[in-house]
N, C-alpha and C positions, 0 to 999 in steps of 0.2 A: 795837593802837594804844590809847592812853589819852589822854583829854582832861582837862586840869587847868585849873580856873577861875582866871583872873588878874585879872578885873575884872567889872564889871556886864555880864553877857551876853557876856563875852569869854573865850575859851579858847585854850590852847596845846596843840598836838598833841605828845605825848611818845612816845618809842620807847625800847626797852630797859628795864632795870630796875635797881633798887638791890639790895643784898645781901638785904634783908628781903623782896623780892618773889619770891624763889626758894625752893622747897622740894624736898628730895630726893624723887624719884619723880614729880614733875610731868612731864606729857607735853604738848608744844606742837606742834601741826600748823602749819607755816609756810605762808603764802600770799602772793602767788600762786606758781604753778609757772612753769616756763620751758621753751619749746620751743627746741632747739638747731638753729641754721641752719648751712648750709654755710659761710657767711661767718664766723660765730662760730668754727667749728672751724679753718678755714684761717688766718684772721688771727691768732688767738691761738696756734695751733701755731707759725706762723712767727715771731711776735713773741717767743716764748720760745726761739727758735732750735732747736726740735726738728726735725731733718732727716729723720725717718723718713717715707718715702713713704706708709705705711699711713694717715697722717692727712690727706693732701691730694692724693694721686694716684689718681684713680678707676680708671684702667686697672690699676694695681698692686693696688689694693684688691679689684678684681673677681677677681683670680687668687689672693688670699690666703684664709686659713681661713674668714672670714665672708662672702666674696664681695662686700664693699663696704668703703668707707672707715670707719675707727673714729674716734670722737671721742677726742681726746687726754685721757688720764685726769687730767692736771693741770687741765684745764678743768672736768671733772666735780667735782673736789675744790673748786676755787674757786667754782663756781656753786652747789653745794649749801651750802657754807660761807657764801657770801654771802646765801643765802636766810634764814639764821638771824639775821642781824645786827639786823634791825628789832625782833624780839621779845626777843632775848637780850642782845646786846652793843653796842647803839647808843650807850650811855652808859658803856661800859667805860673804865677807866683804861688798861688794857693787855691785849693778847692775849698769853697766856703760852705757848701751844704746842698742837700737835696730836700725838696718840698713836694707835696701833693703827689706822692707816688701812688699810682692806681694800677691794679692788675685787672685787665679787661677780659682776657680769654686764656684758657690753659695752654701750656706748652708741653709738648711730648718729645721724647727722644726721636730724632730724625727730622724734627722741624728745623727749617732754615729761617733765621731772623735777620731783619734789616732795620736800620735806624734812620730817622729823619729828625732834624732839629730846626727850630724856628727861634730866632733871636727875639726875645720879648722886650728887653730893656738893656740900657747901658748907662752908666753914670760914673763920674770921677769919684774916686775914694776920698772921703773926708779925713780919714785917719792916716792914709798912706799916700802922700803926694807923689806924683809920677806914676800912679797906678789907677786902674779903673775896674769897675765891677760889671761883668756881663752876666745876664740872666737868660737862660734858654729853656724852652720846653722841648723835650725829646719824646718821640713816639717810636716804639718798637713794634714791628709788624712781621707776621709770618709771610713766607713767599706766596702763600695763597690769599693774602690780603687782610686777614684778621688782625686787628690791633690787639697786642698782648700786654702792653705796658705803656704808661705815660708818666712823665715826671718832669719837674722843674729842677734846674741846677744853677747855682751861681758860683762863679770863680773870679779870682783876681788876676788881672793881666797888666803888664807894663804898658806905659804910653811911650810912643816914639817921640812925641813932642812934649816937652816939659813946659807946662804953662798954664 
């Protein structure tokens, strides 16, 4: 979070950044983390019409490979991606896409996840003057240290300096 003074002893809380705020190699530890509840997993799995019982049927999950229900991997991607918005893309013009999404370790109800991002590259947009493209690699980890997901994401941000 950044505070920008807008008046005498008055500040505005800002999130995200402009093109100039990012440098290749920067590492950002996002905060806070999030513990996944059974309700999160069941509701979001069914909301997205994923019918696999491994995500919401505890009797089925008990007999499956991990002996319990697994958190839907789509939830893991959305949750870890969402953790990055405040620091990275809260002021983005557009999200451009995700690449190289890799699921590394299973996530279970009760796991607490954290996210870290590394700025891979930045460049000025060729088609949108006054904007730049930021590419990041994000890693989601459990509180116990296991990496559960990695992915790259690119988004378009405004430049403070037009030139």
